[in-house]
PDB file of N, CA, C and O in Angstrom, chain B, residues numbered from 101:
ATOM      1  N   MET B 101       1.273   8.491 -13.806  1.00  0.00           N
ATOM      2  CA  MET B 101       0.350   7.582 -14.462  1.00  0.00           C
ATOM      3  C   MET B 101      -1.068   8.090 -14.236  1.00  0.00           C
ATOM      4  O   MET B 101      -1.439   8.421 -13.110  1.00  0.00           O
ATOM      5  N   SER B 102      -1.843   8.152 -15.278  1.00  0.00           N
ATOM      6  CA  SER B 102      -3.232   8.580 -15.190  1.00  0.00           C
ATOM      7  C   SER B 102      -4.087   7.440 -14.659  1.00  0.00           C
ATOM      8  O   SER B 102      -3.910   6.287 -15.054  1.00  0.00           O
ATOM      9  N   ALA B 103      -5.010   7.761 -13.769  1.00  0.00           N
ATOM     10  CA  ALA B 103      -5.883   6.732 -13.195  1.00  0.00           C
ATOM     11  C   ALA B 103      -6.879   6.221 -14.219  1.00  0.00           C
ATOM     12  O   ALA B 103      -7.358   5.093 -14.106  1.00  0.00           O
ATOM     13  N   GLY B 104      -7.199   7.039 -15.220  1.00  0.00           N
ATOM     14  CA  GLY B 104      -8.161   6.608 -16.233  1.00  0.00           C
ATOM     15  C   GLY B 104      -9.503   6.299 -15.621  1.00  0.00           C
ATOM     16  O   GLY B 104      -9.967   7.004 -14.725  1.00  0.00           O
ATOM     17  N   LYS B 105     -10.126   5.246 -16.106  1.00  0.00           N
ATOM     18  CA  LYS B 105     -11.454   4.866 -15.615  1.00  0.00           C
ATOM     19  C   LYS B 105     -11.398   3.686 -14.647  1.00  0.00           C
ATOM     20  O   LYS B 105     -12.426   3.078 -14.351  1.00  0.00           O
ATOM     21  N   SER B 106     -10.219   3.366 -14.161  1.00  0.00           N
ATOM     22  CA  SER B 106     -10.062   2.232 -13.271  1.00  0.00           C
ATOM     23  C   SER B 106     -10.712   2.508 -11.913  1.00  0.00           C
ATOM     24  O   SER B 106     -10.621   3.613 -11.379  1.00  0.00           O
ATOM     25  N   ILE B 107     -11.361   1.495 -11.376  1.00  0.00           N
ATOM     26  CA  ILE B 107     -11.980   1.585 -10.053  1.00  0.00           C
ATOM     27  C   ILE B 107     -10.936   1.182  -9.018  1.00  0.00           C
ATOM     28  O   ILE B 107     -10.223   0.195  -9.202  1.00  0.00           O
ATOM     29  N   ASN B 108     -10.847   1.939  -7.936  1.00  0.00           N
ATOM     30  CA  ASN B 108      -9.891   1.627  -6.867  1.00  0.00           C
ATOM     31  C   ASN B 108     -10.176   0.258  -6.271  1.00  0.00           C
ATOM     32  O   ASN B 108     -11.303  -0.235  -6.316  1.00  0.00           O
ATOM     33  N   LEU B 109      -9.150  -0.338  -5.720  1.00  0.00           N
ATOM     34  CA  LEU B 109      -9.309  -1.574  -4.959  1.00  0.00           C
ATOM     35  C   LEU B 109      -9.852  -1.221  -3.585  1.00  0.00           C
ATOM     36  O   LEU B 109      -9.536  -0.161  -3.046  1.00  0.00           O
ATOM     37  N   ALA B 110     -10.663  -2.099  -3.016  1.00  0.00           N
ATOM     38  CA  ALA B 110     -11.132  -1.940  -1.645  1.00  0.00           C
ATOM     39  C   ALA B 110     -10.618  -3.141  -0.859  1.00  0.00           C
ATOM     40  O   ALA B 110     -10.981  -4.281  -1.147  1.00  0.00           O
ATOM     41  N   LEU B 111      -9.778  -2.882   0.126  1.00  0.00           N
ATOM     42  CA  LEU B 111      -9.155  -3.956   0.899  1.00  0.00           C
ATOM     43  C   LEU B 111      -9.768  -4.065   2.287  1.00  0.00           C
ATOM     44  O   LEU B 111      -9.900  -3.073   3.005  1.00  0.00           O
ATOM     45  N   SER B 112     -10.137  -5.281   2.648  1.00  0.00           N
ATOM     46  CA  SER B 112     -10.614  -5.562   3.999  1.00  0.00           C
ATOM     47  C   SER B 112      -9.562  -6.433   4.685  1.00  0.00           C
ATOM     48  O   SER B 112      -8.452  -6.576   4.173  1.00  0.00           O
ATOM     49  N   ASP B 113      -9.891  -7.004   5.813  1.00  0.00           N
ATOM     50  CA  ASP B 113      -8.935  -7.831   6.564  1.00  0.00           C
ATOM     51  C   ASP B 113      -8.360  -8.958   5.714  1.00  0.00           C
ATOM     52  O   ASP B 113      -7.154  -9.202   5.751  1.00  0.00           O
ATOM     53  N   ARG B 114      -9.193  -9.641   4.959  1.00  0.00           N
ATOM     54  CA  ARG B 114      -8.713 -10.762   4.143  1.00  0.00           C
ATOM     55  C   ARG B 114      -7.688 -10.297   3.111  1.00  0.00           C
ATOM     56  O   ARG B 114      -6.681 -10.971   2.893  1.00  0.00           O
ATOM     57  N   GLY B 115      -7.935  -9.162   2.482  1.00  0.00           N
ATOM     58  CA  GLY B 115      -6.983  -8.611   1.521  1.00  0.00           C
ATOM     59  C   GLY B 115      -5.659  -8.244   2.160  1.00  0.00           C
ATOM     60  O   GLY B 115      -4.596  -8.511   1.601  1.00  0.00           O
ATOM     61  N   TRP B 116      -5.725  -7.624   3.349  1.00  0.00           N
ATOM     62  CA  TRP B 116      -4.490  -7.266   4.058  1.00  0.00           C
ATOM     63  C   TRP B 116      -3.687  -8.503   4.426  1.00  0.00           C
ATOM     64  O   TRP B 116      -2.459  -8.494   4.343  1.00  0.00           O
ATOM     65  N   ARG B 117      -4.370  -9.567   4.833  1.00  0.00           N
ATOM     66  CA  ARG B 117      -3.653 -10.807   5.175  1.00  0.00           C
ATOM     67  C   ARG B 117      -2.915 -11.357   3.960  1.00  0.00           C
ATOM     68  O   ARG B 117      -1.792 -11.846   4.085  1.00  0.00           O
ATOM     69  N   GLY B 118      -3.537 -11.280   2.789  1.00  0.00           N
ATOM     70  CA  GLY B 118      -2.880 -11.734   1.569  1.00  0.00           C
ATOM     71  C   GLY B 118      -1.653 -10.902   1.242  1.00  0.00           C
ATOM     72  O   GLY B 118      -0.610 -11.438   0.868  1.00  0.00           O
ATOM     73  N   LEU B 119      -1.782  -9.577   1.384  1.00  0.00           N
ATOM     74  CA  LEU B 119      -0.647  -8.698   1.112  1.00  0.00           C
ATOM     75  C   LEU B 119       0.488  -8.924   2.113  1.00  0.00           C
ATOM     76  O   LEU B 119       1.664  -8.875   1.753  1.00  0.00           O
ATOM     77  N   GLU B 120       0.121  -9.172   3.366  1.00  0.00           N
ATOM     78  CA  GLU B 120       1.140  -9.473   4.377  1.00  0.00           C
ATOM     79  C   GLU B 120       1.860 -10.779   4.046  1.00  0.00           C
ATOM     80  O   GLU B 120       3.070 -10.889   4.242  1.00  0.00           O
ATOM     81  N   ALA B 121       1.121 -11.765   3.547  1.00  0.00           N
ATOM     82  CA  ALA B 121       1.711 -13.067   3.217  1.00  0.00           C
ATOM     83  C   ALA B 121       2.770 -12.955   2.124  1.00  0.00           C
ATOM     84  O   ALA B 121       3.736 -13.719   2.110  1.00  0.00           O
ATOM     85  N   VAL B 122       2.590 -12.008   1.212  1.00  0.00           N
ATOM     86  CA  VAL B 122       3.570 -11.843   0.131  1.00  0.00           C
ATOM     87  C   VAL B 122       4.552 -10.710   0.405  1.00  0.00           C
ATOM     88  O   VAL B 122       5.397 -10.399  -0.434  1.00  0.00           O
ATOM     89  N   GLY B 123       4.441 -10.090   1.589  1.00  0.00           N
ATOM     90  CA  GLY B 123       5.424  -9.119   2.030  1.00  0.00           C
ATOM     91  C   GLY B 123       5.295  -7.707   1.487  1.00  0.00           C
ATOM     92  O   GLY B 123       6.279  -6.967   1.481  1.00  0.00           O
ATOM     93  N   ILE B 124       4.110  -7.307   1.029  1.00  0.00           N
ATOM     94  CA  ILE B 124       3.978  -5.951   0.473  1.00  0.00           C
ATOM     95  C   ILE B 124       2.960  -5.076   1.207  1.00  0.00           C
ATOM     96  O   ILE B 124       2.681  -3.961   0.766  1.00  0.00           O
ATOM     97  N   ALA B 125       2.409  -5.557   2.306  1.00  0.00           N
ATOM     98  CA  ALA B 125       1.378  -4.801   3.023  1.00  0.00           C
ATOM     99  C   ALA B 125       1.877  -3.428   3.480  1.00  0.00           C
ATOM    100  O   ALA B 125       1.147  -2.444   3.369  1.00  0.00           O
ATOM    101  N   ASP B 126       3.089  -3.349   3.984  1.00  0.00           N
ATOM    102  CA  ASP B 126       3.608  -2.068   4.486  1.00  0.00           C
ATOM    103  C   ASP B 126       3.699  -1.021   3.376  1.00  0.00           C
ATOM    104  O   ASP B 126       3.417   0.154   3.614  1.00  0.00           O
ATOM    105  N   GLU B 127       4.085  -1.424   2.184  1.00  0.00           N
ATOM    106  CA  GLU B 127       4.167  -0.485   1.058  1.00  0.00           C
ATOM    107  C   GLU B 127       2.778  -0.018   0.626  1.00  0.00           C
ATOM    108  O   GLU B 127       2.586   1.160   0.321  1.00  0.00           O
ATOM    109  N   ILE B 128       1.824  -0.919   0.599  1.00  0.00           N
ATOM    110  CA  ILE B 128       0.467  -0.568   0.185  1.00  0.00           C
ATOM    111  C   ILE B 128      -0.198   0.337   1.223  1.00  0.00           C
ATOM    112  O   ILE B 128      -0.975   1.220   0.860  1.00  0.00           O
ATOM    113  N   LYS B 129       0.092   0.131   2.500  1.00  0.00           N
ATOM    114  CA  LYS B 129      -0.487   0.966   3.562  1.00  0.00           C
ATOM    115  C   LYS B 129      -0.131   2.440   3.383  1.00  0.00           C
ATOM    116  O   LYS B 129      -0.883   3.314   3.813  1.00  0.00           O
ATOM    117  N   LYS B 130       1.002   2.718   2.756  1.00  0.00           N
ATOM    118  CA  LYS B 130       1.422   4.102   2.532  1.00  0.00           C
ATOM    119  C   LYS B 130       0.483   4.858   1.607  1.00  0.00           C
ATOM    120  O   LYS B 130       0.410   6.085   1.673  1.00  0.00           O
ATOM    121  N   ILE B 131      -0.239   4.144   0.740  1.00  0.00           N
ATOM    122  CA  ILE B 131      -1.130   4.805  -0.226  1.00  0.00           C
ATOM    123  C   ILE B 131      -2.603   4.480   0.009  1.00  0.00           C
ATOM    124  O   ILE B 131      -3.464   4.918  -0.754  1.00  0.00           O
ATOM    125  N   ALA B 132      -2.894   3.720   1.053  1.00  0.00           N
ATOM    126  CA  ALA B 132      -4.267   3.300   1.349  1.00  0.00           C
ATOM    127  C   ALA B 132      -5.033   4.393   2.094  1.00  0.00           C
ATOM    128  O   ALA B 132      -4.483   5.062   2.969  1.00  0.00           O
ATOM    129  N   ILE B 133      -6.295   4.565   1.743  1.00  0.00           N
ATOM    130  CA  ILE B 133      -7.159   5.563   2.377  1.00  0.00           C
ATOM    131  C   ILE B 133      -8.295   4.829   3.090  1.00  0.00           C
ATOM    132  O   ILE B 133      -9.026   4.070   2.454  1.00  0.00           O
ATOM    133  N   PRO B 134      -8.460   5.043   4.408  1.00  0.00           N
ATOM    134  CA  PRO B 134      -9.525   4.341   5.121  1.00  0.00           C
ATOM    135  C   PRO B 134     -10.911   4.854   4.745  1.00  0.00           C
ATOM    136  O   PRO B 134     -11.129   6.054   4.582  1.00  0.00           O
ATOM    137  N   MET B 135     -11.835   3.914   4.611  1.00  0.00           N
ATOM    138  CA  MET B 135     -13.252   4.237   4.376  1.00  0.00           C
ATOM    139  C   MET B 135     -14.040   3.568   5.505  1.00  0.00           C
ATOM    140  O   MET B 135     -14.090   2.342   5.605  1.00  0.00           O
ATOM    141  N   TYR B 136     -14.643   4.386   6.338  1.00  0.00           N
ATOM    142  CA  TYR B 136     -15.311   3.871   7.529  1.00  0.00           C
ATOM    143  C   TYR B 136     -16.755   3.465   7.285  1.00  0.00           C
ATOM    144  O   TYR B 136     -17.366   2.814   8.133  1.00  0.00           O
ATOM    145  N   GLY B 137     -17.302   3.833   6.152  1.00  0.00           N
ATOM    146  CA  GLY B 137     -18.673   3.470   5.838  1.00  0.00           C
ATOM    147  C   GLY B 137     -19.106   4.106   4.533  1.00  0.00           C
ATOM    148  O   GLY B 137     -18.300   4.682   3.803  1.00  0.00           O
ATOM    149  N   ARG B 138     -20.380   3.993   4.258  1.00  0.00           N
ATOM    150  CA  ARG B 138     -20.917   4.598   3.037  1.00  0.00           C
ATOM    151  C   ARG B 138     -22.148   5.420   3.363  1.00  0.00           C
ATOM    152  O   ARG B 138     -22.829   5.176   4.359  1.00  0.00           O
ATOM    153  N   GLN B 139     -22.421   6.382   2.524  1.00  0.00           N
ATOM    154  CA  GLN B 139     -23.575   7.248   2.684  1.00  0.00           C
ATOM    155  C   GLN B 139     -24.670   6.749   1.739  1.00  0.00           C
ATOM    156  O   GLN B 139     -24.469   6.682   0.526  1.00  0.00           O
ATOM    157  N   ILE B 140     -25.808   6.407   2.291  1.00  0.00           N
ATOM    158  CA  ILE B 140     -26.947   5.941   1.502  1.00  0.00           C
ATOM    159  C   ILE B 140     -27.856   7.142   1.231  1.00  0.00           C
ATOM    160  O   ILE B 140     -28.254   7.845   2.160  1.00  0.00           O
ATOM    161  N   HIS B 141     -28.177   7.371  -0.026  1.00  0.00           N
ATOM    162  CA  HIS B 141     -29.072   8.464  -0.433  1.00  0.00           C
ATOM    163  C   HIS B 141     -30.406   7.843  -0.844  1.00  0.00           C
ATOM    164  O   HIS B 141     -30.502   7.190  -1.884  1.00  0.00           O
ATOM    165  N   ASN B 142     -31.425   8.050  -0.027  1.00  0.00           N
ATOM    166  CA  ASN B 142     -32.742   7.476  -0.285  1.00  0.00           C
ATOM    167  C   ASN B 142     -33.531   8.310  -1.288  1.00  0.00           C
ATOM    168  O   ASN B 142     -33.246   9.491  -1.491  1.00  0.00           O
ATOM    169  N   LYS B 143     -34.521   7.683  -1.909  1.00  0.00           N
ATOM    170  CA  LYS B 143     -35.349   8.370  -2.902  1.00  0.00           C
ATOM    171  C   LYS B 143     -36.048   9.592  -2.334  1.00  0.00           C
ATOM    172  O   LYS B 143     -36.278  10.565  -3.051  1.00  0.00           O
ATOM    173  N   ASP B 144     -36.389   9.551  -1.044  1.00  0.00           N
ATOM    174  CA  ASP B 144     -37.097  10.680  -0.433  1.00  0.00           C
ATOM    175  C   ASP B 144     -36.162  11.840  -0.070  1.00  0.00           C
ATOM    176  O   ASP B 144     -36.603  12.842   0.494  1.00  0.00           O
ATOM    177  N   GLY B 145     -34.868  11.703  -0.395  1.00  0.00           N
ATOM    178  CA  GLY B 145     -33.901  12.763  -0.114  1.00  0.00           C
ATOM    179  C   GLY B 145     -33.179  12.607   1.206  1.00  0.00           C
ATOM    180  O   GLY B 145     -32.218  13.330   1.469  1.00  0.00           O
ATOM    181  N   SER B 146     -33.614  11.686   2.040  1.00  0.00           N
ATOM    182  CA  SER B 146     -32.928  11.471   3.312  1.00  0.00           C
ATOM    183  C   SER B 146     -31.620  10.715   3.069  1.00  0.00           C
ATOM    184  O   SER B 146     -31.428  10.077   2.034  1.00  0.00           O
ATOM    185  N   GLN B 147     -30.740  10.809   4.047  1.00  0.00           N
ATOM    186  CA  GLN B 147     -29.450  10.143   3.953  1.00  0.00           C
ATOM    187  C   GLN B 147     -29.182   9.362   5.229  1.00  0.00           C
ATOM    188  O   GLN B 147     -29.577   9.775   6.319  1.00  0.00           O
ATOM    189  N   VAL B 148     -28.508   8.233   5.082  1.00  0.00           N
ATOM    190  CA  VAL B 148     -28.169   7.387   6.213  1.00  0.00           C
ATOM    191  C   VAL B 148     -26.719   6.933   6.046  1.00  0.00           C
ATOM    192  O   VAL B 148     -26.314   6.505   4.966  1.00  0.00           O
ATOM    193  N   PHE B 149     -25.944   7.032   7.126  1.00  0.00           N
ATOM    194  CA  PHE B 149     -24.575   6.527   7.109  1.00  0.00           C
ATOM    195  C   PHE B 149     -24.590   5.068   7.532  1.00  0.00           C
ATOM    196  O   PHE B 149     -25.179   4.728   8.558  1.00  0.00           O
ATOM    197  N   GLN B 150     -23.951   4.203   6.755  1.00  0.00           N
ATOM    198  CA  GLN B 150     -23.862   2.781   7.085  1.00  0.00           C
ATOM    199  C   GLN B 150     -22.391   2.434   7.303  1.00  0.00           C
ATOM    200  O   GLN B 150     -21.595   2.450   6.365  1.00  0.00           O
ATOM    201  N   ALA B 151     -22.041   2.124   8.544  1.00  0.00           N
ATOM    202  CA  ALA B 151     -20.653   1.795   8.883  1.00  0.00           C
ATOM    203  C   ALA B 151     -20.257   0.451   8.279  1.00  0.00           C
ATOM    204  O   ALA B 151     -21.094  -0.441   8.143  1.00  0.00           O
ATOM    205  N   TYR B 152     -18.983   0.306   7.917  1.00  0.00           N
ATOM    206  CA  TYR B 152     -18.469  -0.953   7.387  1.00  0.00           C
ATOM    207  C   TYR B 152     -18.115  -1.943   8.489  1.00  0.00           C
ATOM    208  O   TYR B 152     -17.879  -3.118   8.205  1.00  0.00           O
ATOM    209  N   GLY B 153     -18.074  -1.500   9.717  1.00  0.00           N
ATOM    210  CA  GLY B 153     -17.737  -2.392  10.820  1.00  0.00           C
ATOM    211  C   GLY B 153     -18.018  -1.699  12.130  1.00  0.00           C
ATOM    212  O   GLY B 153     -18.828  -0.774  12.198  1.00  0.00           O
ATOM    213  N   LYS B 154     -17.348  -2.148  13.167  1.00  0.00           N
ATOM    214  CA  LYS B 154     -17.473  -1.522  14.478  1.00  0.00           C
ATOM    215  C   LYS B 154     -16.685  -0.223  14.476  1.00  0.00           C
ATOM    216  O   LYS B 154     -16.010   0.098  13.498  1.00  0.00           O
ATOM    217  N   GLU B 155     -16.770   0.527  15.572  1.00  0.00           N
ATOM    218  CA  GLU B 155     -16.080   1.811  15.678  1.00  0.00           C
ATOM    219  C   GLU B 155     -14.599   1.672  15.331  1.00  0.00           C
ATOM    220  O   GLU B 155     -13.924   0.765  15.815  1.00  0.00           O
ATOM    221  N   ASP B 156     -14.108   2.563  14.502  1.00  0.00           N
ATOM    222  CA  ASP B 156     -12.724   2.614  14.049  1.00  0.00           C
ATOM    223  C   ASP B 156     -12.337   1.495  13.085  1.00  0.00           C
ATOM    224  O   ASP B 156     -11.166   1.395  12.719  1.00  0.00           O
ATOM    225  N   GLN B 157     -13.275   0.655  12.662  1.00  0.00           N
ATOM    226  CA  GLN B 157     -12.971  -0.340  11.638  1.00  0.00           C
ATOM    227  C   GLN B 157     -13.235   0.276  10.270  1.00  0.00           C
ATOM    228  O   GLN B 157     -14.140   1.095  10.109  1.00  0.00           O
ATOM    229  N   ALA B 158     -12.433  -0.127   9.287  1.00  0.00           N
ATOM    230  CA  ALA B 158     -12.571   0.443   7.951  1.00  0.00           C
ATOM    231  C   ALA B 158     -12.152  -0.573   6.905  1.00  0.00           C
ATOM    232  O   ALA B 158     -11.457  -1.546   7.201  1.00  0.00           O
ATOM    233  N   ILE B 159     -12.587  -0.330   5.678  1.00  0.00           N
ATOM    234  CA  ILE B 159     -11.963  -0.969   4.535  1.00  0.00           C
ATOM    235  C   ILE B 159     -11.110   0.119   3.902  1.00  0.00           C
ATOM    236  O   ILE B 159     -11.332   1.302   4.156  1.00  0.00           O
ATOM    237  N   TYR B 160     -10.155  -0.254   3.096  1.00  0.00           N
ATOM    238  CA  TYR B 160      -9.199   0.719   2.586  1.00  0.00           C
ATOM    239  C   TYR B 160      -9.243   0.791   1.063  1.00  0.00           C
ATOM    240  O   TYR B 160      -9.235  -0.229   0.374  1.00  0.00           O
ATOM    241  N   SER B 161      -9.290   2.006   0.564  1.00  0.00           N
ATOM    242  CA  SER B 161      -9.270   2.273  -0.863  1.00  0.00           C
ATOM    243  C   SER B 161      -7.824   2.451  -1.316  1.00  0.00           C
ATOM    244  O   SER B 161      -7.058   3.206  -0.719  1.00  0.00           O
ATOM    245  N   VAL B 162      -7.469   1.738  -2.386  1.00  0.00           N
ATOM    246  CA  VAL B 162      -6.111   1.816  -2.924  1.00  0.00           C
ATOM    247  C   VAL B 162      -6.195   2.021  -4.430  1.00  0.00           C
ATOM    248  O   VAL B 162      -6.878   1.276  -5.131  1.00  0.00           O
ATOM    249  N   SER B 163      -5.502   3.025  -4.912  1.00  0.00           N
ATOM    250  CA  SER B 163      -5.473   3.334  -6.341  1.00  0.00           C
ATOM    251  C   SER B 163      -4.712   2.263  -7.111  1.00  0.00           C
ATOM    252  O   SER B 163      -3.563   1.962  -6.787  1.00  0.00           O
ATOM    253  N   ARG B 164      -5.344   1.688  -8.129  1.00  0.00           N
ATOM    254  CA  ARG B 164      -4.663   0.701  -8.973  1.00  0.00           C
ATOM    255  C   ARG B 164      -3.484   1.340  -9.697  1.00  0.00           C
ATOM    256  O   ARG B 164      -2.443   0.708  -9.875  1.00  0.00           O
ATOM    257  N   GLY B 165      -3.648   2.595 -10.116  1.00  0.00           N
ATOM    258  CA  GLY B 165      -2.572   3.298 -10.793  1.00  0.00           C
ATOM    259  C   GLY B 165      -1.355   3.464  -9.915  1.00  0.00           C
ATOM    260  O   GLY B 165      -0.226   3.286 -10.372  1.00  0.00           O
ATOM    261  N   GLU B 166      -1.577   3.810  -8.631  1.00  0.00           N
ATOM    262  CA  GLU B 166      -0.469   3.971  -7.690  1.00  0.00           C
ATOM    263  C   GLU B 166       0.259   2.645  -7.460  1.00  0.00           C
ATOM    264  O   GLU B 166       1.482   2.624  -7.320  1.00  0.00           O
ATOM    265  N   ILE B 167      -0.482   1.553  -7.421  1.00  0.00           N
ATOM    266  CA  ILE B 167       0.137   0.241  -7.210  1.00  0.00           C
ATOM    267  C   ILE B 167       1.060  -0.107  -8.377  1.00  0.00           C
ATOM    268  O   ILE B 167       2.106  -0.724  -8.180  1.00  0.00           O
ATOM    269  N   ASN B 168       0.677   0.284  -9.579  1.00  0.00           N
ATOM    270  CA  ASN B 168       1.422  -0.110 -10.771  1.00  0.00           C
ATOM    271  C   ASN B 168       2.592   0.810 -11.114  1.00  0.00           C
ATOM    272  O   ASN B 168       3.352   0.518 -12.037  1.00  0.00           O
ATOM    273  N   ILE B 169       2.746   1.908 -10.391  1.00  0.00           N
ATOM    274  CA  ILE B 169       3.877   2.799 -10.647  1.00  0.00           C
ATOM    275  C   ILE B 169       5.156   2.133 -10.143  1.00  0.00           C
ATOM    276  O   ILE B 169       5.197   1.636  -9.017  1.00  0.00           O
ATOM    277  N   ASP B 170       6.186   2.123 -10.962  1.00  0.00           N
ATOM    278  CA  ASP B 170       7.470   1.491 -10.565  1.00  0.00           C
ATOM    279  C   ASP B 170       8.257   2.372  -9.650  1.00  0.00           C
ATOM    280  O   ASP B 170       9.350   2.001  -9.225  1.00  0.00           O
TER     281      ASP B 170
END
């Protein structure tokens, strides 16, 4: 399946709790990619890393296309 122009899902703790409640969290974890923060690019050319949480905390990127594959 082609990903097309779809934007990946970003899952945090609340999203994982929902997936666990319906029994599919373990399957989604197989395709989830951790994102520990974002890189900010300032107008002056400098860059700053902004963490999404404390050390080792992440939100997870999940491909919508991968979720929809049977």
